N, C-alpha and C positions, 0 to 999 in steps of 0.2 A: 390925801389926793392921791398918794401913791399907790393905794391899793386899786385906784384906776387902771392901773397900767399894768402893773405885777403882782400875780398869784402869790398863795401861800407859799410853793414851791420856789420862788424868787426868780421866776420866769415871765416872760412878757404873756400878757394873756393871751388867748387864742385869736380873737378877735384882731388884735394888732400884730399878730404874727401872719395872719393872713393877709392882711393890708400891707404889710412888708413885702412879705414874699411877691406879692400880687405886682407893687410898684418897682421891687429890683429887678422881676421879671419885664415888665413895660417897658422900663428905661434901654434894658440890654437890647430889646426886641426892637424898639424905634431906633437906637443908634445902628445895629444891624440892619433895618430896612432902609434908613437915610443911605448908608453907603451902596447898598444894592441899587438904588433908583439913581444914585450918582453914576453908578458902574453902568446901568440901562442906557442913561442919558449919554455917557460918553460912547457907546456902543451902537446908538440907533441909527446912526448915519449912513452905516453901510450895509451890504446883505452880510458880510460875514458878522457884523454887531447883532443884526437880527436873528440869525442863526442861533447865536449864542443867548438870547434873551429867555426862551424858557428853562438855561440850564442856569442860567441866575436866580431864576424862580426857583428852581428847586434847590439850589445853595442856600437861598434866605433859609427856608422851611429845614434844611439841614442845621444852617448855624441857629434859629430857633430853638430846636431840640437841645443844643449843646447849652443857650442862653438858661433853657428850662431845667435843664439839670443842674447847672450851675447854682440858679437861685434856689431851686429845692434843697440841694445839697447844702449850700451856707447856710439858709434858714433853719434846716435842720439840724446843723450843726451849733449853730452860735444863740437861737432862740428856742428851737424845740429841745434840745439836746437827746434829739432821736439820731440814732443812724440811719445813713438813707437805706438800705433795706426793709427797715418798718415803712416807708410809703408803697407797700406793696411789691418790693422787689426782693423777694429771697428765692433764688434761681434755683430750686431743687428740680427733682424727676416730674412731680405734680403740677409746679408752675409751669414749665414747659408741654405738658400733656394739657393743661389747659390754655396754653396760650393756641395748641394746635387745634383745638375745640372752638375757640371764638373766631380763630381766621375763617373755619369750615362755616361757623353760623352766620357770620357775616355774609358769607358768598350767598349763601342758600336762602336768606332772607329776600337780598335785593335778586336773583333769579327770580324767586316768587311773585317780586312786583314787576318785574318785566315780563314774566309769563303772562301775569294776568291782563296787564295792558295789552298785550300784542293781542291774547285771544278775545278781548273785548273788543277789541278794535280801534285802539285809544292813541296807540301809538304804530309807527310802519318804520321797519330798517330800511334803511338807504343806501347803506355801503358796509364794508367790512375790511377790515385793517388799513384803516386810514389813518395817516398822519396829520398834524396840524401843520399849517403852513408850508405843505408839500415837502418835510421831511422824508426821511427812509421810516419804516414802521419799525424795524430795529437799527439803531440802538433807542430811536425815541421812545419808545415802549416803557423803556427802563426810568425815564423821568418821574413818571407819576407813582412808579413803584418805590422808588426813593423816596418821593414825597408825601405819599400817603403812610410809609411805615413811618416815618419823621413825626407825623401830624398827629396818628393814631397813638404812639408813644409819649409826646410831651403833652398834648393835651389831656391824654390820661393821667399823669402823673403828675401835672398840677390841678387838676378840676377835680379829680376821685382822691389820688394818693396823697396831695397837701390840703387842699382844700377840706375834703369830707372828712377827713382824718382829724384836723385841727378843729373844725366846727364840731364834731363828735366829743371830743374832750372836751371843750369849750361846755359845752351844753352840758354833758354830763356832771352830776353832783346838785344839779336843781332840781325841780321837783319830776324834771321828765324822765329821768334813772337813765342806764346803758342803754336800753332798748329804744326809747323814746328820742333821747339824744343824737341816736344813730339814723333814724328815720327822717327826722328834722333836719338835720345835717344832710342829708341823701337829697330833702329837697328842697334845700338853700342851694347847695352847688351846683345842683341843674338847673334851679333858677339864676345863676350866675352865669352857666354853659350856655345859656337858652340869650340872655342879654347881650354875652359876646357877640351874637350873631345877628343883633340888629340891625348891622349898620351893613350887611351883606348885600349884593345887588338884588332886588325883586323881592328883599324880606316883606312880611306880611305879618297879621295877628297870627293868623293859620300856621303859618311858617316857624313862627318863633315858640307857638306853644307846642307844635309837633317835637321842635328841638330840645323843649325842656321835657319831654315824656324821651325823647333820646339818651338825655341826661339820664333819666331814671332807669332806663333798660341797659346803659352802658354800667349804670353804678351799681345795679342789681348783683351781679356777679363779685363786686368787691365788698359790700356790705354781708355777703353771705359765707366769703371765704378770704377773707383780707389782703388780699393779694390781686394784682393790676393784669394778671395773663387774658381772664377772658375778654374785661373789657379794651385793652390792646389789640387782640388780636380781632375782636367784633369790628372796633372802631376803623382797624386799618381795612378790611374788605368790604365792609358796607360801605367807604368812599371808593375803593377801588372799583369794585363791581359796578358802583353806580355811575360812575366816570368815564372809568378807561375799558371799563368790559362793556357794558350798556351805551356807552353815549351819553346819559343824561346830564344835564349840571349837577354840581355839586354843592349845596348850599347857595344854590345862584352864582356861583363862578363859574369860568369857562373852564374849557380843556385845557390840561396841558399835556403835549408830546402827542401821545397818539391813543386809539381808541378800538378795541377790536370790532365793534361794532358803531354803525352812526345810525342813531333813532330820531325820527321826528315825529313829538308829540300830535296827536288829533285830537283826542276827547278833550272833555271840560276839565279846566285849571284846576276847579276843586276837586277834583276826584285824582289828577295826575301830577298837581304841582306846580305845570305852566313852565314859564323859564325859572323858576327858584329850583326846580327838580322834584323829585317825589319827595321829600321831607318837607312839602308844602301842599300835599294832596291828603286825601283821605284815607287811601289804600296803607299808608307809612304806619299809622295808630295800628292798623292790624296787624302788620309785618313785627313791630314793634312788641305786640301782646305775646305775638308766638314766639318770638325772640325771649321774654320774660320766661315762658311756659318752659323752654326746653332748656334754657338756662338753670332752672329750678331742676329738673328732671337731672339735668348732669349731675348737678351739685348732689342732688339725693343720691345717686348710683354712688357716687364716689366715694362722698364721706359716709353716707349711710345717715345723714340726718338734713333736716332744712330749717337753719335758725340762724339768727343774726350773728356775725363775728363780734362778739361781746367785747374783746382786746381793743377794737378801734375806736373805744369811748375811753379807754385807761390812758392814765400818763403814762411816759417812757420813766423807764427807773431813772434814778438819779445813777452818773458815772460814779462810779466804786473809787 
């Protein structure tokens, strides 16, 4: 019975580690959400309170990033016996260079979707430098910058850094071998990532499938390099340009703060994504395929090879 929970290294098995980290993060984020909702309810009666509400939303996401870091650190320290940088955060010069590439790539891919929709007559720009609920554009635009930096960081840390790494390690040693373990862990972590967006407003079967594909795109840089730099950068600007540069909904969610352009969709929902945003349309998979190709070119050019990062599937060294 003990073998069901503990492996030969006397560590909790990978599946249980993933579950424990998920529950730890979920409980912490739920408590944080309760506090933010209470604060919003207390402030909602007056104009000053309404002005603070978007910033409380940003504060929640910043707090969620802190909760995610704490849950991954604690799980790594006490369950994995893996140092925190081992979850894709070895911040050397190459890491920062890849982060810059990821930031540029996310902006480029979403710009491509926007330009295609405008050129096809499927969207119309209705305004510029628009602040939500009448706020001044500056500093309102800073709120989504902070929000999407936090989201890009903590979702990648949890989904790719912790879940994918542990799943790959747990599946290694079976008939799959390290390569098969990484590929299956990549797909499983992307499936969990998609499932976590099922409750978003206007979610559909197509949006869920596309977010699964987005998980594969985001995880591609990680399974090739073992570092979260490309996924974090790509995730951050993909969301920010989608919502607060071009004015599209982001995974069905309303805009926060301000947007450089205000855009009204007019094309078929099947192609544009409708009220969920581009991630629910058929243009998104094309952009993601381009993203995967550009990541492959980047990694091949920087490292001279294109192969899975096999240490992802290895057990961390026991402390000396």
